[in-house]
BAMAR-20645 format. One line per field, with one value per residue (C-alpha): residue number from 0; residue in one letter; x, y, z. Coordinates in nm, 4 decimals. Layout:
zagu <- (NUM,...)
tornu <- (A,...)
xx <- (X,...)
yy <- (Y,...)
zz <- (Z,...)
end
This chain:
zagu <- (0,1,2,3,4,5,6,7,8,9,10,11,12,13,14,15,16,17,18,19,20,21,22,23,24,25,26,27,28,29,30,31,32,33,34,35,36,37,38,39,40,41,42,43,44,45,46,47,48,49,50,51,52,53,54,55,56,57,58,59,60,61,62,63,64,65,66,67,68,69,70,71,72,73,74,75,76,77,78,79,80,81,82,83,84,85,86,87,88,89,90,91,92,93,94,95,96,97,98,99,100,101,102,103,104,105,106,107,108,109,110,111,112,113,114,115,116,117,118,119,120,121,122,123,124,125,126,127,128,129,130,131,132,133,134,135,136,137,138,139,140,141,142,143,144,145,146,147,148,149,150,151,152,153,154,155,156,157,158,159,160,161,162,163,164,165,166,167,168,169,170,171,172,173,174,175,176,177,178,179,180,181,182,183,184,185,186,187,188,189,190,191,192,193,194,195,196,197,198,199,200,201,202,203,204,205,206,207,208,209,210,211,212,213,214,215,216,217,218,219,220,221,222,223,224,225,226,227,228,229,230,231,232,233,234,235,236,237,238,239,240,241,242,243,244,245,246,247,248,249,250,251,252,253,254,255,256,257,258,259,260,261,262,263,264,265,266,267,268,269,270,271,272,273,274,275,276,277,278,279,280,281,282,283,284,285,286,287,288,289,290,291,292,293,294,295,296,297,298,299)
tornu <- (M,T,D,I,L,E,L,L,D,V,K,K,S,Y,D,G,F,V,A,V,S,G,V,S,F,A,V,P,R,G,S,I,F,G,L,L,G,P,N,G,A,G,K,T,T,T,I,R,M,I,L,D,I,L,A,P,D,S,G,E,I,R,L,F,G,R,P,R,Q,A,E,D,L,A,R,L,G,Y,L,P,E,E,R,G,L,Y,R,K,M,T,V,V,D,Q,L,L,F,L,A,E,I,R,G,L,K,R,R,A,A,L,A,E,I,D,P,W,L,E,R,T,D,L,A,P,W,A,K,R,R,I,E,E,L,S,K,G,M,Q,Q,K,V,Q,L,I,G,T,V,L,H,R,P,E,L,L,I,L,D,E,P,F,S,G,L,D,P,L,N,Q,E,L,F,R,D,L,L,T,E,Y,R,D,Q,G,R,T,V,L,L,S,T,H,G,M,E,L,A,E,R,M,C,D,R,I,C,L,I,S,K,G,R,A,V,L,D,G,E,L,R,E,V,K,S,R,F,G,G,N,A,Y,R,V,V,A,D,G,D,L,A,Q,L,R,G,I,P,G,V,E,Q,A,A,I,D,G,R,T,A,S,L,L,L,T,P,G,T,D,S,A,G,V,L,A,R,M,V,E,G,L,R,V,S,E,F,R,S,E,E,P,S,L,E,Q,I,F,L,Q,V,V,R,D,A,A)
xx <- (0.0176,0.1468,0.1649,-0.0798,0.0900,0.4369,0.5851,0.9304,1.0924,0.8414,0.8949,0.7064,0.7652,0.6016,0.8220,1.0518,0.7220,0.8125,0.4179,0.5639,0.9139,1.0249,0.7479,0.7180,0.4951,0.3247,-0.0491,-0.1179,-0.3440,-0.7054,-0.6861,-0.8359,-0.5179,-0.5562,-0.3583,-0.4099,-0.3204,-0.4396,-0.5482,-0.2491,-0.0516,0.0300,-0.2359,-0.3990,-0.0675,0.0588,-0.2828,-0.2581,0.1058,-0.0097,-0.2601,-0.0079,-0.2105,0.1206,0.4638,0.6927,1.0252,1.1992,1.1351,0.9468,0.5908,0.5044,0.1872,0.0907,0.4358,0.6442,0.6983,0.3725,0.2602,0.0121,-0.2383,-0.2364,-0.4689,-0.7544,-0.7475,-0.7875,-1.0976,-1.0765,-1.3360,-1.1675,-1.2473,-1.3804,-1.6914,-1.7983,-2.1411,-2.3363,-2.6677,-2.8806,-2.8370,-3.0325,-2.8639,-2.8817,-2.7418,-2.4806,-2.3774,-2.3831,-2.1744,-1.8900,-1.9036,-1.8739,-1.5906,-1.4196,-1.5169,-1.8306,-2.0726,-2.4531,-2.5856,-2.2961,-2.3127,-2.6712,-2.6299,-2.3972,-2.5663,-2.9084,-2.8025,-2.5989,-2.8941,-3.1101,-2.8100,-2.7646,-3.1566,-3.1263,-3.3261,-3.6663,-3.4171,-3.2997,-3.4800,-3.4385,-3.1754,-2.8745,-2.9584,-3.2705,-3.0785,-2.9355,-2.5647,-2.5202,-2.7512,-2.5010,-2.1837,-2.3553,-2.3960,-2.0451,-1.9308,-2.1175,-1.9533,-1.6090,-1.6538,-1.8743,-1.5681,-1.4449,-1.1006,-0.8843,-0.7519,-1.0025,-0.8599,-1.0833,-0.9897,-1.1963,-1.4889,-1.7195,-1.6699,-2.0420,-2.2104,-2.4774,-2.4062,-2.6547,-2.4756,-2.1265,-2.2031,-2.3270,-2.0331,-1.8159,-2.0244,-1.9740,-1.6078,-1.5850,-1.7476,-1.5308,-1.2053,-1.3754,-1.4352,-1.0098,-1.0229,-0.8080,-0.9268,-0.6869,-0.8628,-0.7326,-0.9280,-0.8688,-1.1690,-0.9867,-1.2941,-1.4060,-1.0638,-1.0016,-1.3201,-1.2408,-0.8419,-0.6361,-0.2985,-0.2179,0.0221,-0.0095,0.1633,0.2166,0.3656,0.4783,0.6371,0.5313,0.5721,0.3941,0.3319,0.1993,-0.0434,-0.3498,-0.3127,0.0415,0.0502,-0.1760,-0.0264,0.2654,0.0956,-0.1100,0.1147,0.0226,-0.3218,-0.5919,-0.9494,-1.0570,-1.3993,-1.3942,-1.6574,-1.5322,-1.4096,-1.2064,-1.0723,-0.8000,-0.6601,-0.5015,-0.2780,-0.1365,0.2251,0.2780,-0.1010,-0.0548,-0.4060,-0.7520,-1.0442,-1.3287,-1.6900,-1.8950,-1.7730,-1.5175,-1.2018,-0.9774,-0.5882,-0.2685,0.0640,0.3878,0.6104,0.7950,0.5183,0.4653,0.1040,0.0752,0.2090,-0.0644,-0.3071,-0.1673,-0.2088,-0.5596,-0.7031,-0.5797,-0.8466,-1.1018,-1.2720,-1.1596,-1.3747,-1.1602,-0.8476,-0.7256,-0.5161,-0.6900,-0.6350,-0.5790,-0.7856,-0.6213,-0.7347,-0.4896,-0.2373,-0.2567,-0.2647,0.0322,0.2539,0.1430,0.2496,0.5820,0.6468,0.5942)
yy <- (-0.0230,0.3403,0.6185,0.9224,1.1437,1.1765,1.3999,1.3901,1.5402,1.8504,2.1342,2.4407,2.7078,3.0084,3.2748,3.0174,2.7850,2.4535,2.3208,2.0699,1.8902,1.6717,1.4649,1.1889,0.9525,0.8406,0.7838,0.4918,0.5459,0.4199,0.4032,0.5595,0.7020,0.8723,1.1598,1.1292,1.3051,1.5366,1.8793,2.1257,1.8295,1.9953,1.8032,2.0994,2.2704,1.9840,1.9910,2.3135,2.2664,1.9530,2.2044,2.4916,2.7288,2.7331,2.6980,2.4237,2.5938,2.2701,1.9235,1.8009,1.7148,1.5060,1.4365,1.1853,1.0231,1.3613,1.7365,1.8887,2.1271,2.3676,2.2161,1.9070,2.0899,2.0948,1.7113,1.7511,1.7924,1.9842,1.9948,2.1987,2.1940,2.5310,2.5179,2.7970,2.8371,3.1090,3.0990,3.2717,3.0577,2.7742,2.4050,2.3621,2.7090,2.6547,2.3230,2.4699,2.7626,2.5155,2.3063,2.5797,2.7226,2.3679,2.3937,2.1945,2.3313,2.3718,2.0776,1.8291,1.9670,1.8867,1.5543,1.5069,1.6871,1.4928,1.1384,1.2990,1.4759,1.1749,0.9527,1.1891,1.2550,1.6103,1.5933,1.7330,2.0426,2.0930,2.4335,2.5622,2.8289,2.7226,2.8689,2.6736,2.3240,2.1718,2.1646,1.8364,1.8986,2.1824,1.9338,1.7221,1.9754,2.0932,1.7360,1.6917,2.0346,1.8688,1.5684,1.6982,1.7561,1.3739,1.4590,1.1709,1.2717,1.3832,1.5418,1.5711,1.7731,1.6662,1.5827,1.4009,1.7154,1.7756,1.5125,1.2830,0.8946,0.8447,1.1211,0.9621,0.6432,0.7954,0.9721,0.6588,0.4662,0.7659,0.7902,0.3940,0.3801,0.6401,0.4764,0.1406,0.3660,0.3610,0.7086,0.8229,0.9739,1.1482,1.1794,1.4260,1.3335,1.2764,1.0552,0.7167,0.5016,0.5974,0.6203,0.2419,0.1394,0.3053,0.3616,0.1093,0.3377,0.5539,0.8390,0.9539,1.3000,1.4295,1.7920,1.8306,1.5063,1.1700,0.8999,0.6290,0.5363,0.2184,-0.0258,-0.0440,-0.4058,-0.4178,-0.1254,-0.3015,-0.6320,-0.4735,-0.3551,-0.6748,-0.8501,-0.5795,-0.5689,-0.7699,-0.8234,-0.8663,-0.9655,-0.9588,-0.9070,-0.6078,-0.2700,-0.2605,0.0515,-0.1043,-0.2511,0.0717,0.0603,-0.2760,-0.2544,-0.2840,-0.1664,0.1246,0.1768,0.0605,0.1350,-0.0169,-0.0621,-0.2504,-0.5628,-0.5584,-0.3808,-0.3215,-0.3273,-0.2109,-0.3090,-0.2092,-0.4039,-0.6214,-0.6819,-1.0220,-1.1062,-1.3940,-1.1634,-0.8974,-1.1857,-1.2976,-0.9378,-0.8854,-1.2273,-1.0844,-0.8189,-0.9176,-1.2426,-1.2731,-1.4529,-1.3845,-1.2758,-1.3245,-1.1557,-0.9440,-0.6620,-0.3561,-0.0489,0.2268,0.4353,0.2719,0.2792,0.6494,0.7005,0.4833,0.6440,1.0103,0.9721,0.8181,1.0587,1.3214)
zz <- (0.0246,-0.1060,0.0995,0.0249,0.2881,0.4389,0.6852,0.7566,1.0874,1.0674,1.3349,1.4254,1.6938,1.8087,1.9554,2.1178,2.2158,2.0531,1.9097,1.6684,1.7153,1.4672,1.3777,1.1349,1.0004,0.7020,0.6077,0.3413,0.0751,0.1280,0.5022,0.8021,1.0081,1.3404,1.4393,1.8283,2.1344,2.4427,2.3630,2.3149,2.2162,1.8373,1.6518,1.4748,1.4159,1.2345,1.0057,0.9256,0.7902,0.5847,0.4371,0.3740,0.6168,0.8174,0.7143,0.8711,1.0304,0.8961,0.7513,0.4791,0.3795,0.0996,-0.1103,-0.3390,-0.3607,-0.3893,-0.2302,-0.1912,-0.4860,-0.4701,-0.6924,-0.4569,-0.1951,-0.4494,-0.3891,-0.0079,0.1835,0.5300,0.8218,1.0919,1.4466,1.4355,1.2108,0.9551,0.8001,0.6806,0.9514,0.7073,0.3972,0.3657,0.3674,-0.0187,-0.1010,0.1483,0.0051,-0.3561,-0.2450,-0.0837,-0.3976,-0.6494,-0.4606,-0.4994,-0.8958,-0.9152,-1.1570,-1.0033,-1.1886,-1.1203,-0.7403,-0.6890,-0.8121,-0.5373,-0.2717,-0.3088,-0.2050,0.0966,0.2095,0.2115,0.3520,0.6525,0.7046,0.6156,0.3229,0.4874,0.5974,0.2643,0.2385,0.6005,0.6941,0.8831,1.1970,1.2246,1.2659,1.5686,1.6204,1.5015,1.1891,1.1096,1.1309,0.9007,0.6449,0.6967,0.6539,0.3318,0.2366,0.2537,0.0535,-0.2349,-0.4709,-0.3743,-0.2223,-0.2329,0.1254,0.3763,0.6903,1.0022,1.3236,1.5973,1.3597,1.6873,1.8892,2.0541,1.8416,2.0317,2.0089,1.7104,1.4930,1.6223,1.4902,1.1701,1.1344,1.1774,0.9070,0.6567,0.6841,0.6787,0.3741,0.2617,0.3167,0.1424,-0.1660,-0.1741,-0.0339,0.2859,0.6056,0.8352,1.1945,1.4324,1.7848,2.1796,2.1566,2.2283,2.2005,1.8605,1.7203,1.8346,1.6532,1.3437,1.2607,1.0554,1.1610,1.4328,1.5589,1.8927,1.9654,2.3031,2.3633,2.0159,1.9845,1.8388,2.0866,1.9247,1.5687,1.3568,1.2664,1.5327,1.5646,1.6061,1.8623,2.0876,2.0291,2.1787,2.4817,2.5204,2.7844,3.0472,3.0472,3.2459,3.3438,3.7087,3.8296,4.2068,4.5158,4.7552,4.7187,4.4000,4.4290,4.6667,4.3285,4.2776,4.5533,4.4545,4.3352,3.9681,3.8917,3.6723,3.5897,3.7419,3.5590,3.7815,3.6634,3.9243,4.0149,3.6900,3.6667,3.3653,3.4876,3.2920,3.4955,3.4510,3.1908,3.4074,3.6639,3.7729,3.7615,3.9798,4.2504,4.1532,4.2004,4.5181,4.6847,4.5414,4.6995,5.0329,5.0367,4.7441,4.6502,4.3056,4.0646,3.7448,3.6456,3.2870,2.9922,2.7617,2.4861,2.6313,2.5123,2.2938,2.5918,2.8458,2.5841,2.5473,2.9197,2.9653,2.6716,2.7467,3.1424,3.0045,2.7438,3.0119)
end
């Protein structure tokens, strides 16, 4: 699989503050790539450099297998975290405007708009003003406007922010379908659960540095020996005080543990049964959120 986007040791500073410090990663064509990290990690700055909104201080950005060229940007779609719609426009007029500035003729744009309105349950709202729509509806309008010209690389900055669970699921389905059509999605988010369900490959950024990069399955297998599931009766909060337990996410009688690398799990279990009635203790695949918390803490 060829790479549609590459960043090679890209750096960016503002008045002495290092926002991005030598970030490198590659996005395979036909994949959903997660650019992950906490707020303020440098994700949005990285995206703005990809889009040539900001110029990197050093490093190289490559698109479509070559150094980025101005005409390449027409082959991208960008949904920023800060939404921007004209509130007095109707939904159809707003989408026609967005399509036309991307070079689509009116007839061709309408042929693209109508199926998208049906797919996103916005057809009954087509003639309504943007200001009459809920926030979730407005986000759907903006997503449609981003894909009307069928970009080869779709870049989304926190697209799930403020969406209810139903609309989150709709966005997930739409983006997965987009990937399955052979196009590529770069998804920037700090929402680990949705990223885990969607992404083929990830790059985790913390404090401007790439601290973890790879295929999601490979990343999870790399941390797989340290994650355990516990079912027990008693005060499970005491799990957090057992030496070697780095994380303990507790839900009723169940806890998901992440142990410090090298910890003897048998020793942890022995300490556990001193204060709990343990009915299950088994290894499990770690969640992306567990990996995220560990890697960010280790990189601090």
